[in-house]
C-alpha positions as CSV (number, residue, x, y, z in Angstrom):
1,M,0.0,0.0,0.0
2,E,1.3,3.5,-0.9
3,D,0.5,6.9,0.4
4,I,-0.3,9.9,-1.8
5,N,-1.0,13.4,-0.5
6,D,-4.6,14.4,-0.3
7,I,-5.8,17.8,-1.5
8,R,-5.8,18.9,2.2
9,L,-2.4,19.9,3.3
10,G,-0.6,17.5,5.7
11,S,-3.0,14.6,5.3
12,T,-2.5,11.4,3.4
13,I,-4.9,8.8,2.0
14,P,-3.7,5.3,1.6
15,F,-4.1,3.9,-1.9
16,T,-3.5,0.4,-3.1
17,D,-1.3,-0.2,-6.2
18,Q,-4.4,-0.9,-8.2
19,E,-6.1,2.3,-7.1
20,L,-3.0,4.3,-8.0
21,Q,-3.0,3.0,-11.5
22,K,-6.5,4.3,-12.0
23,L,-5.4,7.9,-11.3
24,T,-4.5,9.6,-14.4
25,A,-1.6,12.1,-14.7
26,L,-4.2,14.8,-15.1
27,E,-5.9,14.0,-11.9
28,I,-2.6,14.0,-10.0
29,I,-1.7,17.4,-11.5
30,K,-5.2,18.8,-10.6
31,A,-4.7,17.6,-7.0
32,E,-1.3,19.2,-6.8
33,N,-2.7,22.4,-8.3
34,Q,-5.5,22.5,-5.7
35,K,-3.0,21.8,-2.9
36,M,-0.8,24.7,-4.1
37,R,-3.9,27.1,-4.3
38,I,-4.7,26.2,-0.7
39,F,-1.1,26.7,0.4
40,L,-1.0,30.2,-1.3
41,S,-4.3,31.4,0.2
42,C,-4.6,33.5,3.3
43,R,-4.7,31.6,6.5
44,I,-7.4,33.9,7.9
45,C,-9.9,34.7,5.1
46,G,-9.0,31.7,2.9
47,I,-9.8,33.8,-0.2
48,N,-7.0,36.2,-1.0
49,R,-3.5,35.2,-1.9
50,I,-0.9,35.5,0.8
51,S,1.0,38.8,0.7
52,C,2.2,39.4,4.2
53,V,4.3,37.5,6.8
54,L,3.8,38.3,10.4
55,Q,6.9,38.4,12.8
56,C,5.8,35.0,14.2
57,G,6.1,33.6,10.6
58,H,2.4,33.0,9.9
59,L,1.2,34.1,6.4
60,T,-1.9,36.2,5.6
61,C,-3.1,38.6,3.0
62,W,-2.5,42.3,3.6
63,N,-6.2,42.9,4.1
64,C,-6.4,40.5,7.0
65,A,-3.0,41.5,8.4
66,D,-3.5,45.2,8.5
67,P,-5.9,45.4,11.5
68,L,-4.2,42.7,13.5
69,V,-2.6,43.4,16.9
70,C,-2.2,39.7,17.7
71,C,-1.7,36.7,15.4
72,L,-5.0,34.8,15.1
73,V,-3.1,31.6,14.8
74,C,-0.6,31.7,17.7
75,D,-1.7,34.8,19.6
76,T,1.7,36.5,19.4
77,P,1.6,40.3,19.7
78,I,2.2,41.9,16.3
79,T,4.7,44.7,16.1
80,N,6.0,44.1,12.6
81,K,4.3,43.0,9.3
82,Y,6.3,42.3,6.2
83,C,5.0,42.5,2.7
84,I,6.1,39.6,0.5
85,Y,6.0,39.3,-3.2
86,L,5.3,36.0,-4.9
87,H,6.1,35.6,-8.5
88,P,2.8,35.4,-10.5
89,P,2.0,32.1,-12.0
90,Y,3.4,31.5,-15.5
91,S,1.0,31.8,-18.4
92,M,0.3,29.0,-20.8
93,E,2.4,30.7,-23.5
94,N,5.6,30.6,-21.4
């Protein structure tokens, strides 16, 4: 039995060899794409793309980070917020 990452981060679903053979390459790519979208989304609103890192290391979008005085994940007081720039996804032409 092998493990393959589920769409949810950090979880695994056991697959038998026979079940793995049923997965097409496209399905695997779609699952990885969905996992990346989840990873790049704000940890607070879950909608916007991450664009800010708090001094505790947690990632949020700037809209959610702006009013914070304490991190909603670990309750650390916020004195600094850092804007981060992620390279936009490549287009199909590149």
